[in-house]
All heavy atoms as an XYZ file, in Angstrom:
708
protein
N      50.788     80.001    108.593
C      51.200     81.306    109.052
C      50.988     82.353    107.970
O      50.653     83.484    108.285
C      52.676     81.281    109.445
C      52.945     80.488    110.688
S      54.659     80.412    111.251
C      55.633     80.980    109.946
N      51.180     81.955    106.727
C      50.993     82.906    105.632
C      49.530     83.285    105.477
O      49.198     84.457    105.336
C      51.542     82.320    104.331
C      53.051     82.127    104.317
C      53.453     81.202    103.184
C      53.770     83.452    104.201
N      48.627     82.306    105.518
C      47.210     82.603    105.352
C      46.605     83.240    106.598
O      45.604     83.929    106.508
C      46.432     81.341    104.976
O      46.487     80.409    106.029
N      47.226     83.023    107.756
C      46.749     83.621    109.003
C      47.212     85.072    109.141
O      46.768     85.776    110.025
C      47.274     82.834    110.211
C      46.790     81.432    110.295
C      45.392     81.366    110.872
O      44.781     82.339    111.242
N      44.870     80.176    110.928
N      48.163     85.488    108.284
C      48.674     86.846    108.368
C      49.739     87.034    109.430
O      50.108     88.148    109.753
N      50.262     85.927    109.982
C      51.304     86.056    110.992
C      52.694     86.116    110.373
O      53.657     86.433    111.048
C      51.243     84.886    111.995
O      51.314     83.665    111.276
C      49.961     84.935    112.806
N      52.785     85.814    109.097
C      54.042     85.905    108.361
C      53.692     86.232    106.919
O      52.875     85.542    106.314
C      54.809     84.577    108.424
C      56.135     84.506    107.694
C      57.150     85.452    108.355
C      56.669     83.090    107.710
N      54.278     87.288    106.391
C      53.973     87.687    105.019
C      55.172     87.536    104.107
O      56.314     87.578    104.560
N      54.934     87.373    102.810
C      56.023     87.163    101.866
C      56.987     88.340    101.770
O      58.103     88.189    101.296
C      55.326     86.920    100.528
C      53.886     87.043    100.759
C      53.632     87.269    102.205
N      56.588     89.510    102.258
C      57.493     90.659    102.190
C      58.169     90.939    103.532
O      58.857     91.937    103.682
C      56.728     91.902    101.726
O      55.699     92.205    102.656
N      57.990     90.053    104.523
C      58.619     90.243    105.828
C      60.144     90.194    105.708
O      60.695     89.585    104.789
C      58.154     89.183    106.827
C      56.742     89.422    107.318
O      56.180     90.488    107.018
O      56.197     88.542    107.999
N      60.799     90.797    106.669
C      62.258     90.905    106.630
C      62.965     89.559    106.751
O      64.152     89.478    106.475
C      62.739     91.842    107.733
O      62.386     91.333    109.002
N      62.268     88.499    107.140
C      62.914     87.188    107.225
C      63.176     86.602    105.831
O      63.874     85.616    105.706
C      62.100     86.180    108.072
C      62.002     86.649    109.498
C      60.746     85.911    107.480
N      62.621     87.224    104.811
C      62.873     86.790    103.441
C      63.806     87.791    102.762
O      63.560     88.982    102.788
C      61.572     86.714    102.632
C      60.562     85.746    103.182
C      59.311     86.167    103.555
C      60.875     84.408    103.317
C      58.374     85.284    104.056
C      59.944     83.510    103.814
C      58.701     83.952    104.187
N      64.855     87.292    102.151
C      65.708     88.161    101.346
C      65.371     87.880     99.887
O      65.949     87.024     99.252
C      67.188     87.891    101.634
O      67.482     86.525    101.428
N      64.380     88.562     99.389
C      63.851     88.276     98.058
C      62.760     87.232     98.162
O      62.452     86.720     99.230
N      62.145     86.920     97.035
C      61.056     85.940     97.023
C      61.634     84.529     97.069
O      62.385     84.121     96.203
C      60.225     86.107     95.754
C      59.032     85.177     95.750
C      58.173     85.351     94.535
C      56.984     84.430     94.681
N      56.736     83.596     93.584
N      61.269     83.775     98.100
C      61.766     82.399     98.192
C      61.186     81.525     97.079
O      60.007     81.646     96.748
C      61.270     81.921     99.551
C      60.726     83.104    100.248
C      60.441     84.143     99.225
N      61.990     80.631     96.535
C      61.538     79.726     95.482
C      60.484     78.753     95.947
O      59.768     78.164     95.148
N      60.354     78.560     97.263
C      59.388     77.610     97.813
C      58.079     78.279     98.210
O      57.188     77.630     98.737
C      59.987     76.853     98.998
C      60.755     77.705     99.949
C      62.103     77.903     99.940
C      60.246     78.487    101.022
N      62.459     78.763    100.953
C      61.333     79.141    101.634
C      58.969     78.712    101.534
C      61.187     79.987    102.723
C      58.828     79.562    102.618
C      59.936     80.180    103.203
N      57.954     79.579     97.926
C      56.739     80.315     98.260
C      56.002     80.648     96.972
O      56.515     81.350     96.111
C      57.105     81.594     99.020
C      55.969     82.402     99.617
C      55.169     81.561    100.599
C      56.524     83.633    100.313
N      54.800     80.096     96.824
C      54.008     80.284     95.605
C      52.609     80.755     95.964
O      51.851     80.028     96.599
C      53.906     78.976     94.818
C      55.214     78.490     94.316
N      55.790     78.962     93.169
C      56.083     77.596     94.820
C      56.945     78.366     92.982
N      57.151     77.526     93.978
N      52.270     81.971     95.577
C      50.922     82.487     95.788
C      50.466     82.441     97.230
O      49.324     82.124     97.507
N      51.350     82.710     98.159
C      50.977     82.698     99.565
C      50.975     81.324    100.206
O      50.523     81.158    101.325
N      51.478     80.330     99.498
C      51.558     78.971    100.043
C      52.990     78.465     99.954
O      53.728     78.822     99.037
C      50.669     78.017     99.255
O      49.317     78.367     99.402
N      53.355     77.629    100.895
C      54.659     76.969    100.850
C      54.502     75.709    100.019
O      53.617     74.896    100.276
C      55.141     76.625    102.273
C      55.370     77.914    103.058
C      56.400     75.776    102.222
C      55.660     77.692    104.522
N      55.361     75.573     99.014
C      55.344     74.397     98.144
C      56.780     73.887     98.049
O      57.642     74.560     97.493
C      54.799     74.739     96.738
C      54.825     73.504     95.851
C      53.384     75.296     96.831
N      57.021     72.712     98.601
C      58.347     72.127     98.611
C      58.463     71.156     97.433
O      57.610     70.293     97.247
C      58.616     71.369     99.922
C      58.389     72.269    101.135
C      60.021     70.779     99.920
C      59.296     73.453    101.245
N      59.523     71.315     96.667
C      59.831     70.412     95.559
C      61.261     69.909     95.771
O      61.995     70.459     96.597
C      59.759     71.141     94.202
O      60.809     72.110     94.145
C      58.407     71.811     93.992
N      61.683     68.895     95.027
C      63.070     68.458     95.156
C      64.063     69.609     94.903
O      65.128     69.649     95.511
C      63.197     67.358     94.094
C      61.815     66.790     93.997
C      60.908     67.997     94.139
N      63.684     70.562     94.061
C      64.579     71.686     93.749
C      64.618     72.750     94.839
O      65.564     73.528     94.914
C      64.157     72.331     92.426
N      63.596     72.800     95.713
C      63.539     73.859     96.718
C      63.707     73.366     98.149
O      63.807     74.177     99.069
C      62.216     74.642     96.632
O      61.125     73.751     96.891
C      62.041     75.301     95.280
N      63.737     72.056     98.359
C      63.761     71.531     99.720
C      64.981     72.002    100.504
O      64.864     72.372    101.681
C      63.622     69.992     99.738
C      64.832     69.300     99.147
C      63.333     69.492    101.145
N      66.150     72.040     99.905
C      67.358     72.457    100.630
C      67.273     73.926    101.038
O      67.627     74.282    102.162
C      68.598     72.211     99.784
N      66.778     74.774    100.141
C      66.655     76.194    100.477
C      65.620     76.418    101.577
O      65.804     77.251    102.456
C      66.310     77.018     99.239
C      67.477     77.132     98.287
C      67.168     78.017     97.114
C      68.389     78.085     96.216
N      68.205     78.963     95.100
N      64.507     75.665    101.527
C      63.517     75.790    102.591
C      64.109     75.349    103.921
O      63.939     76.017    104.938
C      62.253     74.985    102.298
C      61.284     75.030    103.451
C      60.486     76.138    103.641
C      61.217     73.988    104.361
C      59.609     76.211    104.733
C      60.348     74.043    105.447
C      59.544     75.157    105.629
N      64.791     74.204    103.927
C      65.382     73.707    105.169
C      66.364     74.707    105.759
O      66.376     74.939    106.966
C      66.065     72.358    104.949
C      65.079     71.227    104.806
O      63.924     71.335    105.206
N      65.526     70.142    104.207
N      67.184     75.311    104.905
C      68.137     76.321    105.368
C      67.400     77.513    105.958
O      67.755     78.002    107.037
C      69.048     76.770    104.212
O      69.788     75.636    103.745
C      70.004     77.868    104.648
N      66.355     77.988    105.264
C      65.580     79.123    105.777
C      64.934     78.762    107.117
O      65.006     79.522    108.074
C      64.497     79.549    104.774
C      63.656     80.645    105.337
C      63.920     81.981    105.287
C      62.451     80.499    106.102
N      62.947     82.671    105.969
C      62.036     81.789    106.476
C      61.693     79.414    106.507
C      60.885     82.022    107.232
C      60.556     79.639    107.265
C      60.161     80.928    107.615
N      64.318     77.595    107.190
C      63.621     77.189    108.412
C      64.588     77.105    109.591
O      64.295     77.590    110.679
C      62.918     75.844    108.202
C      62.094     75.434    109.397
C      60.784     75.853    109.523
C      62.634     74.643    110.407
C      60.016     75.498    110.624
C      61.876     74.283    111.515
C      60.575     74.715    111.609
O      59.828     74.372    112.698
N      65.741     76.486    109.378
C      66.716     76.348    110.456
C      67.237     77.711    110.917
O      67.524     77.891    112.098
C      67.857     75.437    110.024
C      67.412     73.999    109.885
C      68.445     73.107    109.227
O      69.564     73.523    108.946
N      68.069     71.868    108.986
N      67.306     78.664    110.009
C      67.772     80.007    110.366
C      66.692     80.840    111.032
O      66.986     81.836    111.687
C      68.258     80.749    109.117
O      69.346     80.092    108.546
N      65.427     80.464    110.847
C      64.307     81.276    111.330
C      63.353     80.516    112.248
O      62.232     80.956    112.468
C      63.527     81.840    110.138
C      64.350     82.805    109.348
O      64.512     83.958    109.735
N      64.907     82.349    108.243
N      63.795     79.423    112.829
C      62.892     78.605    113.642
C      62.487     79.255    114.960
O      61.624     78.756    115.662
C      63.462     77.209    113.888
C      64.752     77.230    114.696
O      65.346     78.311    114.872
O      65.176     76.146    115.151
N      63.072     80.402    115.269
C      62.702     81.105    116.500
C      61.606     82.142    116.273
O      61.222     82.855    117.192
C      63.928     81.775    117.113
N      61.062     82.210    115.049
C      59.945     83.124    114.781
C      58.793     82.744    115.699
O      58.412     81.577    115.784
C      59.501     83.040    113.303
C      60.578     83.592    112.393
C      58.182     83.776    113.092
C      60.287     83.373    110.918
N      58.245     83.722    116.376
C      57.152     83.469    117.316
C      55.801     83.645    116.631
O      55.551     84.646    115.975
C      57.261     84.426    118.505
O      56.216     84.177    119.415
N      54.957     82.652    116.799
C      53.599     82.674    116.264
C      52.677     82.148    117.353
O      52.920     81.069    117.893
C      53.468     81.772    115.012
C      52.052     81.794    114.482
C      54.464     82.163    113.949
N      51.663     82.893    117.675
C      50.714     82.441    118.679
C      51.348     82.134    120.029
O      50.919     81.233    120.729
N      52.409     82.862    120.369
C      53.035     82.705    121.677
C      54.111     81.637    121.782
O      54.691     81.454    122.844
N      54.378     80.908    120.706
C      55.440     79.902    120.714
C      56.270     80.060    119.445
O      55.798     80.572    118.439
C      54.856     78.483    120.754
C      54.093     78.171    122.020
C      53.794     76.696    122.131
O      54.704     75.885    122.245
N      52.525     76.340    122.098
N      57.517     79.577    119.496
C      58.315     79.645    118.273
C      58.045     78.411    117.410
O      57.367     77.470    117.834
C      59.795     79.861    118.577
C      60.447     78.695    119.296
O      60.081     77.538    119.038
O      61.353     78.955    120.127
N      58.552     78.440    116.184
C      58.269     77.352    115.231
C      58.738     76.004    115.745
O      58.067     74.987    115.539
C      58.913     77.656    113.880
C      58.349     78.860    113.135
C      59.076     79.049    111.812
C      56.855     78.735    112.918
N      59.876     75.975    116.438
C      60.360     74.711    116.981
C      59.385     74.145    118.002
O      59.082     72.945    118.002
C      61.750     74.905    117.625
O      62.659     75.338    116.613
C      62.267     73.623    118.244
N      58.855     75.001    118.871
C      57.881     74.533    119.862
C      56.611     74.030    119.190
O      56.035     73.027    119.614
C      57.555     75.660    120.851
C      58.720     76.001    121.754
C      58.484     77.286    122.516
O      58.020     78.276    121.972
N      58.814     77.268    123.795
N      56.159     74.721    118.134
C      54.946     74.275    117.434
C      55.186     72.939    116.737
O      54.300     72.081    116.688
C      54.473     75.318    116.437
C      53.730     76.455    117.060
C      54.026     77.787    116.949
C      52.563     76.382    117.884
N      53.123     78.533    117.659
C      52.210     77.699    118.243
C      51.779     75.342    118.369
C      51.117     77.997    119.045
C      50.692     75.629    119.173
C      50.368     76.943    119.502
N      56.375     72.735    116.197
C      56.695     71.458    115.558
C      56.593     70.330    116.574
O      56.002     69.279    116.303
C      58.106     71.511    114.947
O      58.164     72.570    113.991
C      58.480     70.214    114.278
N      57.157     70.554    117.756
C      57.087     69.546    118.817
C      55.648     69.341    119.281
O      55.221     68.212    119.539
C      57.982     69.954    119.986
C      59.456     69.891    119.639
C      60.315     70.407    120.769
C      61.781     70.400    120.371
N      62.630     71.000    121.409
N      54.881     70.421    119.381
C      53.484     70.330    119.791
C      52.693     69.489    118.786
O      51.908     68.611    119.174
C      52.866     71.725    119.900
C      51.466     71.714    120.406
C      51.059     71.893    121.701
C      50.265     71.508    119.632
N      49.686     71.800    121.777
C      49.179     71.565    120.524
C      50.012     71.285    118.294
C      47.862     71.401    120.113
C      48.699     71.109    117.876
C      47.636     71.173    118.784
N      52.901     69.749    117.494
C      52.179     69.006    116.450
C      52.501     67.513    116.523
O      51.612     66.674    116.407
C      52.511     69.563    115.072
N      53.768     67.194    116.730
C      54.154     65.786    116.827
C      53.551     65.135    118.061
O      53.044     64.010    117.992
C      55.675     65.672    116.854
N      53.568     65.824    119.183
C      53.039     65.261    120.432
C      51.527     65.112    120.411
O      50.973     64.200    121.023
C      53.456     66.133    121.621
N      50.843     66.000    119.684
C      49.381     65.995    119.668
C      48.785     65.373    118.411
O      47.566     65.291    118.286
C      48.856     67.428    119.827
C      49.119     67.953    121.203
O      48.406     67.639    122.141
N      50.178     68.745    121.357
N      49.642     64.975    117.471
C      49.199     64.395    116.208
C      48.131     65.269    115.558
O      47.098     64.796    115.077
C      48.668     62.972    116.412
C      48.592     62.202    115.094
O      49.354     62.524    114.164
O      47.761     61.289    114.993
N      48.397     66.570    115.587
C      47.459     67.546    115.032
C      48.218     68.819    114.676
O      49.369     68.996    115.077
C      46.374     67.865    116.054
N      47.556     69.682    113.937
C      48.141     70.977    113.609
C      47.680     72.023    114.602
O      46.524     72.015    115.021
C      47.711     71.406    112.200
C      48.180     70.517    111.062
C      47.578     70.992    109.748
C      49.695     70.497    110.982
N      48.562     72.944    114.982
C      48.149     74.008    115.896
C      47.308     75.061    115.169
O      47.729     75.625    114.174
C      49.476     74.597    116.374
C      50.451     74.272    115.294
C      49.987     72.989    114.682
N      46.107     75.283    115.650
C      45.209     76.261    115.039
C      45.830     77.645    114.995
O      45.635     78.383    114.028
C      43.870     76.298    115.801
O      43.315     74.984    115.781
C      42.882     77.252    115.168
N      46.613     78.007    116.001
C      47.237     79.331    116.048
C      48.193     79.560    114.881
O      48.440     80.689    114.480
C      47.985     79.513    117.361
N      48.725     78.493    114.316
C      49.670     78.600    113.204
C      48.988     78.295    111.869
O      49.180     78.997    110.884
C      50.868     77.645    113.400
C      51.827     77.730    112.225
C      51.588     77.955    114.699
N      48.199     77.252    111.831
C      47.660     76.740    110.568
C      46.205     77.097    110.302
O      45.713     76.858    109.205
C      47.802     75.223    110.540
S      49.510     74.688    110.723
N      45.519     77.633    111.289
C      44.102     77.920    111.120
C      43.273     76.689    111.410
O      43.789     75.587    111.543
N      41.946     76.859    111.494
C      41.074     75.749    111.884
C      40.581     74.891    110.728
O      39.980     73.852    110.948
C      39.894     76.473    112.529
C      39.816     77.768    111.779
C      41.253     78.138    111.485
N      40.839     75.303    109.491
C      40.148     74.647    108.379
C      41.000     73.675    107.566
O      40.556     73.215    106.529
C      39.579     75.713    107.437
O      40.632     76.466    106.878
N      42.192     73.336    108.030
C      43.028     72.431    107.248
C      43.405     71.221    108.097
O      43.690     71.334    109.280
C      44.289     73.160    106.714
C      45.196     73.578    107.845
C      45.045     72.311    105.714
N      43.360     70.058    107.453
C      43.792     68.849    108.147
C      45.294     68.679    107.947
O      45.879     69.234    107.012
C      43.065     67.620    107.603
O      43.537     67.309    106.300
N      45.903     67.908    108.807
C      47.339     67.663    108.688
C      47.671     66.990    107.358
O      48.627     67.352    106.673
C      47.819     66.818    109.862
N      46.867     66.002    106.965
C      47.114     65.298    105.703
C      46.983     66.234    104.510
O      47.790     66.196    103.580
C      46.165     64.118    105.564
N      45.977     67.111    104.528
C      45.773     68.041    103.412
C      46.907     69.060    103.335
O      47.377     69.394    102.242
C      44.437     68.758    103.554
N      47.374     69.550    104.479
C      48.474     70.504    104.472
C      49.764     69.839    104.010
O      50.521     70.411    103.237
C      48.665     71.127    105.859
C      49.699     72.240    105.935
C      49.332     73.394    105.003
C      49.826     72.741    107.357
N      50.011     68.611    104.443
C      51.190     67.866    103.995
C      51.160     67.716    102.473
O      52.158     67.918    101.801
C      51.244     66.496    104.662
C      52.397     65.626    104.219
C      53.717     65.982    104.865
O      53.759     66.752    105.816
N      54.786     65.417    104.368
N      50.001     67.377    101.931
C      49.854     67.226    100.477
C      50.093     68.550     99.770
O      50.754     68.602     98.737
C      48.465     66.679    100.143
C      48.194     66.543     98.660
C      49.076     65.523     97.954
O      49.524     64.565     98.588
O      49.323     65.699     96.742
N      49.556     69.641    100.307
C      49.729     70.962     99.697
C      51.197     71.376     99.681
O      51.697     71.852     98.675
C      48.911     71.998    100.463
C      49.101     73.412     99.956
C      48.387     74.423    100.837
O      47.408     74.105    101.505
N      48.873     75.631    100.845
N      51.875     71.182    100.795
C      53.258     71.649    100.921
C      54.238     70.703    100.245
O      55.134     71.134     99.523
C      53.632     71.841    102.412
C      55.105     72.158    102.571
C      52.784     72.950    103.021
N      54.094     69.403    100.458
C      55.084     68.448     99.976
C      54.599     67.580     98.812
O      55.294     66.659     98.411
C      55.515     67.529    101.127
C      56.252     68.242    102.211
C      55.598     68.631    103.371
C      57.594     68.540    102.073
C      56.275     69.286    104.382
C      58.283     69.203    103.070
C      57.617     69.579    104.230
N      53.437     67.865     98.268
C      52.870     67.051     97.199
C      53.716     66.964     95.949
O      53.605     66.019     95.179
N      54.592     67.939     95.746
C      55.455     67.940     94.563
C      56.813     67.312     94.847
O      57.700     67.359     94.007
C      55.631     69.368     94.044
C      54.339     69.988     93.620
N      53.689     69.654     92.454
C      53.545     70.901     94.226
C      52.567     70.337     92.349
N      52.451     71.102     93.421
N      56.987     66.755     96.026
C      58.232     66.095     96.402
C      57.908     64.683     96.870
O      57.682     64.437     98.053
C      58.936     66.875     97.517
C      60.309     66.299     97.855
O      60.738     65.332     97.192
O      60.940     66.818     98.791
N      57.855     63.737     95.948
C      57.452     62.368     96.294
C      58.279     61.738     97.409
O      57.780     60.896     98.150
C      57.637     61.591     94.983
C      57.633     62.622     93.916
C      58.170     63.891     94.538
N      59.517     62.166     97.565
C      60.364     61.589     98.606
C      59.868     61.953    100.005
O      60.195     61.279    100.974
C      61.802     62.071     98.429
N      59.061     63.003    100.119
C      58.594     63.454    101.425
C      57.587     62.498    102.043
O      57.519     62.365    103.250
C      57.977     64.856    101.315
N      56.772     61.846    101.228
C      55.738     60.961    101.769
C      54.697     61.765    102.530
O      54.691     62.998    102.503
N      53.796     61.100    103.218
C      52.777     61.790    104.007
C      52.511     60.991    105.270
O      51.690     60.079    105.293
C      51.477     61.994    103.221
C      50.559     62.979    103.891
O      50.638     63.234    105.090
N      49.662     63.568    103.129
N      53.205     61.368    106.365
C      53.016     60.621    107.608
C      51.624     60.798    108.228
O      51.258     60.082    109.147
C      54.085     61.209    108.527
C      54.323     62.574    107.987
C      54.128     62.467    106.502
N      50.844     61.743    107.712
C      49.521     62.010    108.264
C      48.434     61.178    107.584
O      47.271     61.288    107.911
C      49.164     63.488    108.098
C      50.138     64.400    108.760
C      51.173     65.047    108.144
C      50.202     64.794    110.128
N      51.866     65.809    109.059
C      51.266     65.681    110.276
C      49.442     64.479    111.242
C      51.613     66.244    111.491
C      49.771     65.064    112.457
C      50.842     65.915    112.582
N      48.788     60.365    106.593
C      47.794     59.582    105.867
C      47.407     60.285    104.582
O      48.102     61.158    104.101
N      46.279     59.924    104.020
C      45.853     60.539    102.764
C      44.990     61.766    103.047
O      44.308     61.845    104.064
C      45.082     59.546    101.905
O      43.968     59.072    102.599
N      45.046     62.697    102.108
C      44.326     63.983    102.275
C      42.848     63.818    102.097
O      42.316     62.955    101.570
C      44.860     64.998    101.282
């Protein structure tokens, strides 16, 4: 969503710069996972590409793929998982290797 321009780091859903947002990318670490989860749960109704984040999460799980409307066409699920959660070993990678 950040690289697609559907959500920007200065949008009103952020109160200051989130610790899990680095250079336009979401990066989850053991130190930021709780804050990200809290933000996500508070903002899961954000609409992107005609559906909210909760619907896209369910769509991704049901289709074993990433929604192009949210993630763009050029990233694989495994690569995005590695980018976002690569600094949090406890997260693992259910999509396989990048």
